[in-house]
C-alpha positions as CSV (number, residue, x, y, z in Angstrom):
1,X,83.3,17.2,123.6
2,X,83.0,13.9,121.7
3,X,85.2,11.0,122.9
4,X,87.4,11.0,120.0
5,X,88.0,14.7,120.1
6,X,89.0,14.5,123.9
7,X,91.5,11.6,123.2
8,X,93.0,13.4,120.4
9,X,93.2,16.5,122.4
10,X,95.0,14.5,125.1
11,X,97.6,12.7,122.8
12,X,98.7,16.2,121.5
13,X,99.3,17.4,125.0
14,X,103.1,17.4,126.4
15,X,104.0,15.1,129.1
16,X,103.8,18.0,131.7
17,X,100.8,19.2,130.5
18,X,99.1,15.7,130.8
19,X,100.2,15.5,134.4
20,X,98.7,19.0,135.0
21,X,95.5,18.0,133.5
22,X,95.3,14.8,135.5
23,X,96.1,16.5,138.6
24,X,93.1,18.9,137.8
25,X,90.8,16.3,137.3
26,X,91.9,14.4,140.5
27,X,91.3,17.9,142.2
28,X,87.8,18.2,140.6
29,X,86.9,14.9,141.4
30,X,87.7,15.2,145.0
31,X,85.4,18.3,145.2
32,X,82.6,16.7,143.3
33,X,82.6,13.7,145.4
34,X,82.8,16.0,148.8
35,X,79.7,18.0,147.4
36,X,77.9,14.8,146.4
37,X,78.7,13.4,150.2
38,X,77.1,16.7,151.4
39,X,74.1,16.4,149.3
40,X,74.8,19.7,147.7
41,X,74.9,18.6,144.1
42,X,73.7,15.5,142.1
43,X,76.6,15.4,139.9
44,X,76.8,11.5,139.2
45,X,77.0,12.0,135.4
46,X,80.0,14.7,135.7
47,X,81.8,12.6,138.3
48,X,81.3,9.5,135.7
49,X,82.8,11.8,132.9
50,X,85.8,13.0,134.7
51,X,86.8,9.6,136.0
52,X,86.8,8.5,132.5
53,X,88.8,11.4,131.3
54,X,91.2,10.7,133.9
55,X,91.5,7.1,132.8
56,X,92.1,8.2,129.4
57,X,94.9,10.5,130.4
58,X,96.5,7.6,132.6
59,X,96.4,5.3,129.6
60,X,98.0,7.7,127.4
61,X,100.7,8.4,129.9
62,X,101.2,4.6,130.3
63,X,101.5,4.2,126.6
64,X,104.1,6.6,126.3
65,X,106.4,5.4,128.8
66,X,107.3,2.1,127.2
67,X,108.0,4.2,124.1
68,X,110.4,6.2,126.0
69,X,112.1,3.3,127.5
70,X,112.6,1.6,124.3
71,X,114.2,4.9,123.0
72,X,116.8,4.9,125.8
73,X,117.6,1.3,125.3
74,X,118.2,1.5,121.4
75,X,120.6,4.7,122.3
76,X,122.9,2.5,124.5
C-alpha cells in the first residue's frame, strides 16, 4: 500500500478502530521480533514497515487529542 493511501486509511478510522489497529501492530511487531531473535525469519523489512505504520497511527491519534481538548474548552 502506498504511504499516502495508508495515511488516508488511518485518518478515516474512528478512535477505537485506530487503537485496535495500533494494538494489532504492536502484537505483530512483538511476534516478528521474537521470530527474528530465534532466527526463524529474516523480516527486517516488514518490521521496519510495521514500525512506521505504528508511528503514523500514534501521530494521527496525537493530532486528534488537541482538537478534542479545544472543542471541550469551547463548550465551557
